[in-house]
GUGURO-344003 format. One record per residue (C-alpha): residue number from 1; x, y, z; residue in three letters. Coordinates in steps of 0.05 Angstrom, whole numbers, plus 5000, padded with zeros to 4 digits. Example, Ala and Ser with C-alpha at 12.3 -4.5 7.8 and 13.67 -1.06 7.14 Angstrom:
<recs>
+-----+------+------+------+------+
: seq :   c1 :   c2 :   c3 : type :
+-----+------+------+------+------+
:   1 : 5246 : 4910 : 5156 :  Ala :
:   2 : 5273 : 4979 : 5143 :  Ser :
+-----+------+------+------+------+
</recs>
This chain:
<recs>
+-----+------+------+------+------+
: seq :   c1 :   c2 :   c3 : type :
+-----+------+------+------+------+
:   1 : 5471 : 2901 : 7466 :  Met :
:   2 : 5535 : 2883 : 7503 :  Arg :
:   3 : 5604 : 2881 : 7473 :  Arg :
:   4 : 5662 : 2847 : 7509 :  Val :
:   5 : 5732 : 2860 : 7481 :  Val :
:   6 : 5794 : 2821 : 7503 :  Thr :
:   7 : 5867 : 2840 : 7494 :  Gly :
:   8 : 5934 : 2835 : 7530 :  His :
:   9 : 5967 : 2873 : 7586 :  Asp :
:  10 : 6040 : 2897 : 7584 :  Ala :
:  11 : 6064 : 2828 : 7604 :  Ser :
:  12 : 6024 : 2792 : 7550 :  Gly :
:  13 : 5971 : 2765 : 7597 :  Lys :
:  14 : 5900 : 2760 : 7569 :  Ser :
:  15 : 5854 : 2813 : 7598 :  Val :
:  16 : 5786 : 2843 : 7588 :  Phe :
:  17 : 5796 : 2910 : 7554 :  Val :
:  18 : 5724 : 2933 : 7554 :  Ser :
:  19 : 5654 : 2909 : 7572 :  Asp :
:  20 : 5593 : 2950 : 7554 :  Gly :
:  21 : 5552 : 2978 : 7497 :  Glu :
:  22 : 5583 : 2985 : 7429 :  Pro :
:  23 : 5610 : 3056 : 7425 :  Pro :
:  24 : 5583 : 3072 : 7355 :  His :
:  25 : 5510 : 3060 : 7337 :  Gly :
:  26 : 5463 : 3104 : 7297 :  Val :
:  27 : 5388 : 3101 : 7285 :  Ala :
:  28 : 5353 : 3132 : 7225 :  Leu :
:  29 : 5318 : 3195 : 7250 :  Arg :
:  30 : 5243 : 3183 : 7249 :  Gly :
:  31 : 5252 : 3108 : 7241 :  Val :
:  32 : 5288 : 3088 : 7305 :  Pro :
:  33 : 5282 : 3013 : 7292 :  Arg :
:  34 : 5329 : 3022 : 7232 :  Phe :
:  35 : 5398 : 3025 : 7260 :  Arg :
:  36 : 5470 : 3001 : 7251 :  Ile :
:  37 : 5513 : 2985 : 7311 :  Asp :
:  38 : 5586 : 2980 : 7294 :  Glu :
:  39 : 5617 : 2928 : 7339 :  Ile :
:  40 : 5689 : 2929 : 7314 :  Trp :
:  41 : 5730 : 2953 : 7255 :  Ser :
:  42 : 5801 : 2941 : 7232 :  Val :
:  43 : 5833 : 2983 : 7178 :  Val :
:  44 : 5883 : 2938 : 7140 :  Gly :
:  45 : 5904 : 2868 : 7159 :  Val :
:  46 : 5893 : 2857 : 7234 :  Pro :
:  47 : 5954 : 2852 : 7280 :  Thr :
:  48 : 5959 : 2816 : 7347 :  Leu :
:  49 : 5960 : 2843 : 7396 :  Pro :
:  50 : 5917 : 2899 : 7366 :  Pro :
:  51 : 5936 : 2972 : 7372 :  Ala :
:  52 : 5909 : 3005 : 7434 :  Ser :
:  53 : 5849 : 3050 : 7428 :  Gly :
:  54 : 5777 : 3043 : 7404 :  Glu :
:  55 : 5776 : 3031 : 7329 :  Pro :
:  56 : 5701 : 3041 : 7321 :  Thr :
:  57 : 5702 : 3113 : 7345 :  Thr :
:  58 : 5756 : 3134 : 7296 :  Gln :
:  59 : 5727 : 3158 : 7231 :  Arg :
:  60 : 5739 : 3106 : 7177 :  His :
:  61 : 5704 : 3078 : 7115 :  Pro :
:  62 : 5644 : 3035 : 7130 :  Phe :
:  63 : 5667 : 2983 : 7080 :  Phe :
:  64 : 5738 : 2962 : 7094 :  Pro :
:  65 : 5793 : 2963 : 7042 :  Ala :
:  66 : 5824 : 2896 : 7022 :  Pro :
:  67 : 5848 : 2859 : 7084 :  Gly :
:  68 : 5807 : 2903 : 7132 :  Gly :
:  69 : 5748 : 2877 : 7170 :  Thr :
:  70 : 5685 : 2903 : 7203 :  Gly :
:  71 : 5633 : 2873 : 7249 :  Phe :
:  72 : 5564 : 2906 : 7250 :  Val :
:  73 : 5494 : 2890 : 7274 :  Val :
:  74 : 5439 : 2918 : 7231 :  Val :
:  75 : 5367 : 2925 : 7254 :  Thr :
:  76 : 5317 : 2927 : 7196 :  Phe :
:  77 : 5249 : 2955 : 7215 :  Pro :
:  78 : 5187 : 2933 : 7179 :  Pro :
:  79 : 5182 : 2972 : 7113 :  Glu :
:  80 : 5116 : 2999 : 7140 :  Ser :
:  81 : 5155 : 3038 : 7193 :  Asp :
:  82 : 5190 : 3078 : 7139 :  Val :
:  83 : 5124 : 3091 : 7104 :  Thr :
:  84 : 5092 : 3114 : 7170 :  Arg :
:  85 : 5152 : 3160 : 7185 :  Ala :
:  86 : 5146 : 3192 : 7116 :  Ala :
:  87 : 5071 : 3200 : 7125 :  Glu :
:  88 : 5081 : 3233 : 7193 :  Ser :
:  89 : 5127 : 3286 : 7163 :  Gly :
:  90 : 5197 : 3257 : 7170 :  Thr :
:  91 : 5240 : 3281 : 7113 :  Asp :
:  92 : 5267 : 3211 : 7096 :  Ile :
:  93 : 5321 : 3235 : 7046 :  Pro :
:  94 : 5348 : 3284 : 7097 :  Ala :
:  95 : 5346 : 3231 : 7152 :  Ala :
:  96 : 5381 : 3182 : 7107 :  Gln :
:  97 : 5436 : 3232 : 7092 :  Gln :
:  98 : 5447 : 3244 : 7167 :  Glu :
:  99 : 5449 : 3169 : 7177 :  Phe :
: 100 : 5498 : 3156 : 7121 :  Tyr :
: 101 : 5543 : 3213 : 7145 :  Asp :
: 102 : 5556 : 3170 : 7208 :  Ala :
: 103 : 5583 : 3114 : 7163 :  Phe :
: 104 : 5631 : 3142 : 7111 :  Pro :
: 105 : 5625 : 3110 : 7043 :  Gly :
: 106 : 5559 : 3074 : 7056 :  Leu :
: 107 : 5516 : 3126 : 7018 :  Ala :
: 108 : 5561 : 3120 : 6956 :  Gly :
: 109 : 5542 : 3047 : 6949 :  Thr :
: 110 : 5467 : 3060 : 6950 :  Met :
: 111 : 5430 : 3069 : 6884 :  Glu :
: 112 : 5383 : 3128 : 6883 :  Pro :
: 113 : 5338 : 3098 : 6829 :  Asp :
: 114 : 5333 : 3030 : 6864 :  Ala :
: 115 : 5321 : 3042 : 6939 :  Pro :
: 116 : 5364 : 2997 : 6983 :  Gly :
: 117 : 5401 : 2966 : 6924 :  Met :
: 118 : 5476 : 2968 : 6933 :  His :
: 119 : 5541 : 2931 : 6923 :  Ala :
: 120 : 5609 : 2936 : 6958 :  Ser :
: 121 : 5678 : 2908 : 6945 :  Gln :
: 122 : 5673 : 2862 : 7005 :  Thr :
: 123 : 5656 : 2791 : 7025 :  Val :
: 124 : 5601 : 2795 : 7077 :  Asp :
: 125 : 5585 : 2738 : 7125 :  Tyr :
: 126 : 5515 : 2749 : 7153 :  Gly :
: 127 : 5470 : 2712 : 7202 :  Val :
: 128 : 5397 : 2728 : 7220 :  Val :
: 129 : 5391 : 2735 : 7295 :  Ile :
: 130 : 5317 : 2755 : 7300 :  Arg :
: 131 : 5258 : 2763 : 7254 :  Gly :
: 132 : 5261 : 2750 : 7179 :  Glu :
: 133 : 5288 : 2790 : 7121 :  Val :
: 134 : 5286 : 2782 : 7046 :  Thr :
: 135 : 5350 : 2785 : 7006 :  Leu :
: 136 : 5338 : 2810 : 6934 :  Glu :
: 137 : 5391 : 2806 : 6880 :  Leu :
: 138 : 5397 : 2851 : 6819 :  Asp :
: 139 : 5357 : 2804 : 6774 :  Asp :
: 140 : 5298 : 2804 : 6822 :  Gly :
: 141 : 5313 : 2735 : 6852 :  Ala :
: 142 : 5295 : 2733 : 6926 :  Lys :
: 143 : 5306 : 2689 : 6987 :  Arg :
: 144 : 5272 : 2696 : 7054 :  Val :
: 145 : 5321 : 2687 : 7112 :  Leu :
: 146 : 5300 : 2668 : 7182 :  Lys :
: 147 : 5335 : 2663 : 7250 :  Pro :
: 148 : 5398 : 2621 : 7244 :  Gly :
: 149 : 5402 : 2627 : 7168 :  Asp :
: 150 : 5470 : 2649 : 7142 :  Cys :
: 151 : 5488 : 2686 : 7078 :  Val :
: 152 : 5554 : 2700 : 7044 :  Ile :
: 153 : 5552 : 2761 : 7000 :  Gln :
: 154 : 5609 : 2760 : 6949 :  Asn :
: 155 : 5607 : 2833 : 6926 :  Gly :
: 156 : 5539 : 2822 : 6894 :  Thr :
: 157 : 5488 : 2877 : 6880 :  Arg :
: 158 : 5431 : 2867 : 6929 :  His :
: 159 : 5378 : 2898 : 6975 :  Ala :
: 160 : 5348 : 2878 : 7041 :  Trp :
: 161 : 5273 : 2881 : 7053 :  His :
: 162 : 5234 : 2869 : 7116 :  Asn :
: 163 : 5162 : 2859 : 7094 :  Thr :
: 164 : 5141 : 2829 : 7160 :  Ser :
: 165 : 5109 : 2868 : 7218 :  Asp :
: 166 : 5169 : 2857 : 7265 :  Arg :
: 167 : 5240 : 2882 : 7264 :  Glu :
: 168 : 5295 : 2838 : 7238 :  Ser :
: 169 : 5366 : 2837 : 7266 :  Val :
: 170 : 5426 : 2811 : 7228 :  Met :
: 171 : 5500 : 2807 : 7247 :  Ala :
: 172 : 5552 : 2817 : 7192 :  Phe :
: 173 : 5627 : 2807 : 7188 :  Val :
: 174 : 5651 : 2848 : 7128 :  Val :
: 175 : 5719 : 2834 : 7097 :  Val :
: 176 : 5751 : 2880 : 7046 :  Gly :
: 177 : 5767 : 2843 : 6981 :  Ala :
: 178 : 5810 : 2854 : 6920 :  Asn :
: 179 : 5774 : 2859 : 6853 :  Lys :
: 180 : 5796 : 2817 : 6793 :  Arg :
+-----+------+------+------+------+
</recs>
């Protein structure tokens, strides 16, 4: 994956700041097709021009506080990959803990008694790039999403399932929201 970032030079002229792989991406040990690549993150309301530096490499909460934003690409492996990894001896709970440690606050949203089910205080704009994925809500209602399909998550309790035999890739813009 390639990430191109623009910005401004000292005179205010538009320039390319970086061009290359996203600097922060993590795969689940034993299940390499399950990964999150963090493309960009802004703590608080964005400013223009942005502060210098690489915001994705500074430790910060995975889900932004109100006004903050994040842009991530998530690769969901077929659920059978996780089953195979467990059967081949991968300690899935330990691997998940390592994975979540790379994304502060993500583990705290996951429900131990309902695998994958979680909610965050964010509005998430998602689009399926490749494959298909099933979105399940807390009442068991489900929708299958295919390439080009978009979803807006308004802080709802949900889980993602990939019951196909191919990986699914989704891009998400996550915006921290206030709660009423």
